[in-house]
N, CA, C and O of each residue as an XYZ file, in Angstrom:
432
protein
N     -17.456     -5.996      3.869
C     -16.601     -5.150      3.070
C     -17.239     -3.765      3.019
O     -18.456     -3.637      2.892
N     -16.430     -2.761      3.116
C     -16.953     -1.400      3.121
C     -17.290     -0.946      1.711
O     -16.912     -1.579      0.725
N     -18.009      0.162      1.640
C     -18.397      0.715      0.345
C     -17.175      1.135     -0.463
O     -17.143      0.968     -1.682
N     -16.178      1.674      0.214
C     -14.967      2.101     -0.491
C     -14.257      0.893     -1.107
O     -13.766      0.967     -2.233
N     -14.203     -0.215     -0.371
C     -13.564     -1.418     -0.909
C     -14.315     -1.946     -2.122
O     -13.697     -2.397     -3.086
N     -15.642     -1.893     -2.082
C     -16.439     -2.352     -3.223
C     -16.166     -1.468     -4.436
O     -16.025     -1.967     -5.552
N     -16.091     -0.160     -4.218
C     -15.808      0.763     -5.321
C     -14.417      0.511     -5.882
O     -14.223      0.522     -7.097
N     -13.432      0.281     -4.987
C     -12.075     -0.016     -5.453
C     -12.057     -1.293     -6.290
O     -11.386     -1.349     -7.321
N     -12.783     -2.308     -5.856
C     -12.821     -3.570     -6.607
C     -13.456     -3.370     -7.974
O     -12.976     -3.907     -8.972
N     -14.522     -2.606     -8.017
C     -15.188     -2.363     -9.299
C     -14.305     -1.545    -10.231
O     -14.287     -1.786    -11.438
N     -13.563     -0.567     -9.673
C     -12.642      0.200    -10.505
C     -11.513     -0.677    -11.033
O     -11.072     -0.511    -12.170
N     -11.049     -1.602    -10.213
C     -10.019     -2.531    -10.669
C     -10.559     -3.421    -11.782
O      -9.877     -3.659    -12.778
N     -11.778     -3.908    -11.612
C     -12.384     -4.733    -12.653
C     -12.547     -3.944    -13.945
O     -12.266     -4.458    -15.027
N     -12.995     -2.710    -13.837
C     -13.174     -1.879    -15.022
C     -11.838     -1.630    -15.714
O     -11.738     -1.734    -16.937
N     -10.814     -1.301    -14.929
C      -9.503     -1.006    -15.502
C      -8.933     -2.211    -16.239
O      -8.493     -2.092    -17.382
N      -8.942     -3.366    -15.588
C      -8.381     -4.547    -16.237
C      -9.312     -5.117    -17.293
O      -8.867     -5.859    -18.168
N     -10.588     -4.787    -17.230
C     -11.491     -5.152    -18.317
C     -11.159     -4.375    -19.581
O     -11.302     -4.889    -20.691
N     -10.715     -3.134    -19.407
C     -10.311     -2.326    -20.560
C      -8.909     -2.690    -21.044
O      -8.645     -2.676    -22.246
N      -8.006     -3.017    -20.111
C      -6.631     -3.341    -20.491
C      -6.503     -4.743    -21.086
O      -5.710     -4.964    -22.001
N      -7.274     -5.673    -20.569
C      -7.202     -7.062    -21.050
C      -8.612     -7.587    -21.291
O      -9.105     -8.408    -20.518
N      -9.270     -7.121    -22.357
C     -10.651     -7.564    -22.598
C     -10.716     -9.060    -22.906
O      -9.905     -9.597    -23.662
N     -11.690     -9.703    -22.306
C     -11.884    -11.131    -22.519
C     -11.047    -12.027    -21.627
O     -11.225    -13.245    -21.651
N     -10.139    -11.464    -20.838
C      -9.293    -12.265    -19.950
C      -9.914    -12.263    -18.551
O      -9.640    -11.383    -17.735
N     -10.734    -13.243    -18.301
C     -11.497    -13.294    -17.055
C     -10.590    -13.567    -15.861
O     -10.809    -13.015    -14.783
N      -9.579    -14.406    -16.035
C      -8.689    -14.731    -14.917
C      -7.951    -13.494    -14.413
O      -7.855    -13.279    -13.204
N      -7.436    -12.690    -15.316
C      -6.738    -11.465    -14.916
C      -7.681    -10.530    -14.183
O      -7.315     -9.946    -13.163
N      -8.875    -10.389    -14.691
C      -9.865     -9.501    -14.089
C     -10.211     -9.946    -12.673
O     -10.222     -9.128    -11.753
N     -10.488    -11.213    -12.492
C     -10.865    -11.723    -11.167
C      -9.692    -11.743    -10.202
O      -9.868    -11.477     -9.013
N      -8.491    -12.057    -10.695
C      -7.322    -12.103     -9.817
C      -6.994    -10.721     -9.274
O      -6.715    -10.578     -8.083
N      -7.024     -9.704    -10.123
C      -6.710     -8.356     -9.643
C      -7.794     -7.844     -8.699
O      -7.495     -7.116     -7.753
N      -9.030     -8.213     -8.945
C     -10.099     -7.816     -8.037
C      -9.959     -8.518     -6.690
O     -10.207     -7.916     -5.645
N      -9.567     -9.775     -6.712
C      -9.363    -10.507     -5.458
C      -8.218     -9.894     -4.656
O      -8.304     -9.779     -3.433
N      -7.159     -9.506     -5.338
C      -6.033     -8.867     -4.654
C      -6.471     -7.550     -4.025
O      -6.130     -7.264     -2.878
N      -7.223     -6.752     -4.770
C      -7.716     -5.487     -4.242
C      -8.615     -5.709     -3.032
O      -8.535     -4.970     -2.051
N      -9.461     -6.714     -3.100
C     -10.355     -7.026     -1.993
C      -9.579     -7.447     -0.750
O      -9.902     -7.017      0.357
N      -8.562     -8.280     -0.925
C      -7.748     -8.720      0.208
C      -6.997     -7.562      0.855
O      -6.933     -7.461      2.080
N      -6.434     -6.694      0.029
C      -5.704     -5.537      0.568
C      -6.649     -4.644      1.363
O      -6.307     -4.187      2.454
N      -7.831     -4.395      0.821
C      -8.802     -3.562      1.530
C      -9.252     -4.226      2.837
O      -9.434     -3.552      3.851
N      -9.427     -5.527      2.804
C      -9.845     -6.246      4.002
C      -8.780     -6.190      5.092
O      -9.095     -5.954      6.258
N      -7.525     -6.406      4.716
C      -6.452     -6.371      5.709
C      -6.215     -4.961      6.240
O      -5.929     -4.781      7.424
N      -6.333     -3.967      5.372
C      -6.183     -2.590      5.836
C      -7.307     -2.228      6.807
O      -7.075     -1.558      7.813
N      -8.507     -2.670      6.503
C      -9.634     -2.423      7.403
C      -9.420     -3.107      8.745
O      -9.700     -2.525      9.793
N      -8.929     -4.335      8.717
C      -8.653     -5.064      9.950
C      -7.611     -4.341     10.796
O      -7.767     -4.220     12.011
N      -6.560     -3.866     10.158
C      -5.513     -3.148     10.881
C      -6.066     -1.852     11.481
O      -5.753     -1.507     12.621
N      -6.882     -1.142     10.713
C      -7.428      0.117     11.214
C      -8.436     -0.096     12.339
O      -8.569      0.748     13.225
N      -9.144     -1.221     12.307
C     -10.093     -1.519     13.384
C      -9.388     -1.804     14.700
O      -9.983     -1.662     15.768
N      -8.121     -2.206     14.630
C      -7.356     -2.499     15.839
C      -6.671     -1.270     16.417
O      -6.201     -1.306     17.554
N      -6.606     -0.199     15.666
C      -5.853      0.976     16.136
C      -6.535      1.651     17.328
O      -5.861      2.002     18.296
N      -7.847      1.838     17.279
C      -8.518      2.524     18.386
C      -8.430      1.740     19.695
O      -8.044      2.324     20.707
N      -8.767      0.449     19.731
C      -8.598     -0.277     21.001
C      -7.150     -0.307     21.462
O      -6.874     -0.239     22.660
N      -6.224     -0.408     20.513
C      -4.808     -0.392     20.879
C      -4.402      0.949     21.468
O      -3.616      1.011     22.413
N      -4.945      2.024     20.901
C      -4.659      3.362     21.433
C      -5.225      3.500     22.842
O      -4.596      4.090     23.720
N      -6.419      2.951     23.045
C      -7.036      3.035     24.366
C      -6.250      2.243     25.407
O      -6.302      2.550     26.598
N      -5.517      1.218     24.953
C      -4.688      0.435     25.857
C      -3.260      0.965     25.966
O      -2.439      0.407     26.694
N      -2.966      2.047     25.239
C      -1.658      2.684     25.341
C      -0.670      2.291     24.260
O       0.500      2.665     24.337
N      -1.105      1.554     23.263
C      -0.205      1.152     22.177
C      -0.149      2.210     21.094
O      -1.109      2.950     20.886
N       0.971      2.277     20.412
C       1.129      3.203     19.296
C       0.828      2.462     17.999
O       1.002      1.245     17.929
N       0.375      3.183     16.969
C       0.043      2.518     15.700
C       1.203      1.722     15.112
O       0.999      0.644     14.552
N       2.410      2.246     15.236
C       3.569      1.521     14.697
C       3.754      0.187     15.437
O       4.039     -0.835     14.813
N       3.594      0.200     16.747
C       3.720     -1.037     17.515
C       2.659     -2.051     17.103
O       2.919     -3.253     17.049
N       1.465     -1.552     16.816
C       0.383     -2.445     16.413
C       0.652     -3.048     15.034
O       0.384     -4.228     14.805
N       1.183     -2.236     14.118
C       1.505     -2.752     12.787
C       2.600     -3.811     12.882
O       2.539     -4.838     12.206
N       3.598     -3.556     13.722
C       4.656     -4.546     13.927
C       4.064     -5.813     14.534
O       4.469     -6.919     14.176
N       3.115     -5.662     15.444
C       2.444     -6.818     16.033
C       1.696     -7.640     14.995
O       1.696     -8.870     15.054
N       1.061     -6.966     14.047
C       0.369     -7.679     12.968
C       1.360     -8.461     12.112
O       1.113     -9.612     11.751
N       2.480     -7.825     11.795
C       3.498     -8.511     10.984
C       4.052     -9.715     11.739
O       4.228    -10.787     11.162
N       4.325     -9.537     13.019
C       4.809    -10.656     13.814
C       3.771    -11.769     13.901
O       4.119    -12.949     13.916
N       2.496    -11.391     13.957
C       1.428    -12.391     13.967
C       1.378    -13.193     12.682
O       1.104    -14.393     12.709
N       1.641    -12.543     11.557
C       1.684    -13.262     10.283
C       2.828    -14.269     10.288
O       2.660    -15.417      9.875
N       3.998    -13.825     10.764
C       5.132    -14.744     10.823
C       4.876    -15.881     11.812
O       5.243    -17.026     11.548
N       4.251    -15.570     12.945
C       3.956    -16.615     13.928
C       2.983    -17.643     13.345
O       3.140    -18.844     13.563
N       1.992    -17.173     12.615
C       1.050    -18.093     11.976
C       1.719    -18.950     10.917
O       1.429    -20.140     10.795
N       2.617    -18.339     10.151
C       3.336    -19.101      9.127
C       4.240    -20.149      9.766
O       4.329    -21.277      9.281
N       4.905    -19.780     10.845
C       5.781    -20.731     11.534
C       4.969    -21.871     12.135
O       5.371    -23.032     12.058
N       3.819    -21.539     12.737
C       2.968    -22.588     13.302
C       2.472    -23.532     12.209
O       2.406    -24.743     12.415
N       2.125    -22.982     11.058
C       1.680    -23.811      9.936
C       2.800    -24.721      9.448
O       2.576    -25.897      9.165
N       4.006    -24.169      9.352
C       5.134    -24.984      8.900
C       5.500    -26.061      9.912
O       5.900    -27.161      9.530
N       5.365    -25.751     11.205
C       5.679    -26.750     12.225
C       4.665    -27.886     12.232
O       5.016    -29.030     12.521
N       3.422    -27.582     11.920
C       2.410    -28.635     11.924
C       2.423    -29.449     10.632
O       2.177    -30.655     10.659
N       2.708    -28.800      9.502
C       2.671    -29.516      8.224
C       4.048    -29.835      7.666
O       4.210    -30.809      6.932
N       5.028    -29.031      8.005
C       6.372    -29.262      7.500
C       6.677    -28.430      6.267
O       5.783    -28.091      5.491
N       7.948    -28.108      6.099
C       8.389    -27.284      4.977
C       8.314    -28.039      3.658
O       8.242    -27.421      2.596
N       8.331    -29.351      3.710
C       8.316    -30.146      2.491
C       6.994    -30.065      1.741
O       6.933    -30.409      0.561
N       5.935    -29.615      2.411
C       4.650    -29.521      1.730
C       4.585    -28.316      0.800
O       3.723    -28.254     -0.077
N       5.499    -27.351      0.987
C       5.530    -26.185      0.109
C       6.275    -26.517     -1.177
O       7.243    -27.277     -1.175
N       5.804    -25.933     -2.271
C       6.531    -26.080     -3.526
C       7.837    -25.299     -3.433
O       7.986    -24.394     -2.612
N       8.765    -25.669     -4.286
C      10.086    -25.046     -4.270
C       9.990    -23.535     -4.492
O      10.672    -22.764     -3.816
N       9.146    -23.112     -5.438
C       9.004    -21.680     -5.718
C       8.333    -20.956     -4.553
O       8.617    -19.782     -4.311
N       7.456    -21.633     -3.836
C       6.783    -21.011     -2.694
C       7.759    -20.773     -1.547
O       7.614    -19.812     -0.792
N       8.743    -21.639     -1.420
C       9.759    -21.439     -0.378
C      10.548    -20.163     -0.635
O      10.790    -19.377      0.280
N      10.947    -19.965     -1.887
C      11.681    -18.747     -2.220
C      10.790    -17.515     -2.138
O      11.261    -16.445     -1.753
N       9.531    -17.640     -2.487
C       8.608    -16.516     -2.370
C       8.440    -16.113     -0.909
O       8.369    -14.924     -0.599
N       8.377    -17.079     -0.022
C       8.281    -16.784      1.409
C       9.548    -16.102      1.907
O       9.484    -15.181      2.722
N      10.699    -16.557      1.417
C      11.964    -15.950      1.818
C      12.053    -14.502      1.343
O      12.442    -13.620      2.108
N      11.693    -14.256      0.087
C      11.731    -12.893     -0.455
C      10.732    -12.008      0.285
O      11.045    -10.863      0.611
N       9.546    -12.521      0.550
C       8.554    -11.744      1.293
C       9.024    -11.399      2.687
O       8.786    -10.293      3.171
N       9.692    -12.339      3.339
C      10.209    -12.078      4.683
C      11.289    -11.018      4.648
O      11.308    -10.127      5.497
N      12.187    -11.101      3.681
C      13.259    -10.104      3.581
C      12.686     -8.732      3.264
O      13.095     -7.737      3.863
N      11.743     -8.667      2.330
C      11.142     -7.376      1.981
C      10.319     -6.799      3.126
O      10.167     -5.582      3.223
N       9.798     -7.640      3.978
C       9.017     -7.158      5.112
C       9.868     -6.722      6.290
O       9.476     -5.834      7.048
N      11.032     -7.340      6.449
C      11.869     -7.055      7.616
C      12.899     -5.970      7.338
O      13.099     -5.093      8.178
N      13.555     -6.002      6.191
C      14.649     -5.074      5.901
C      14.196     -3.614      5.940
O      14.862     -2.813      6.597
N      13.103     -3.217      5.277
C      12.711     -1.803      5.365
C      12.337     -1.392      6.791
O      12.597     -0.258      7.195
N      11.737     -2.292      7.545
C      11.349     -1.975      8.931
C      12.587     -1.740      9.780
O      12.551     -0.933     10.708
N      13.663     -2.417      9.487
C      14.888     -2.314     10.270
C      15.611     -0.994     10.022
O      16.127     -0.380     10.956
N      15.647     -0.562      8.768
C      16.459      0.591      8.417
C      15.698      1.901      8.332
O      16.323      2.958      8.242
N      14.367      1.871      8.357
C      13.605      3.125      8.319
C      13.464      3.709      9.719
O      13.341      2.964     10.692
N      13.481      5.025      9.828
C      13.364      5.623     11.184
C      11.997      5.470     11.770
O      11.752      5.918     12.891
């Protein structure tokens, strides 16, 4: 994890420590979310230079990452089955897919 990600996590912990004192779950959950976002952003940025050297554009690479997430989810569902997901998780996956695809389709 980079220094910036560590600072972001600590700022998130400080902020939610002040907003919800004594609530350890909220503090740790928001820090975990911040850490994951920083990790995925770092991963995406690490792929941009090699992709550029191979002639890919950043937008194409981001779309490739999104498609990779969907491919991994589909492979997981094919191996385990949709029935293993809770009912609310099925709808969360559907909403996430719509929110991920619709803006990409209509934005220039």
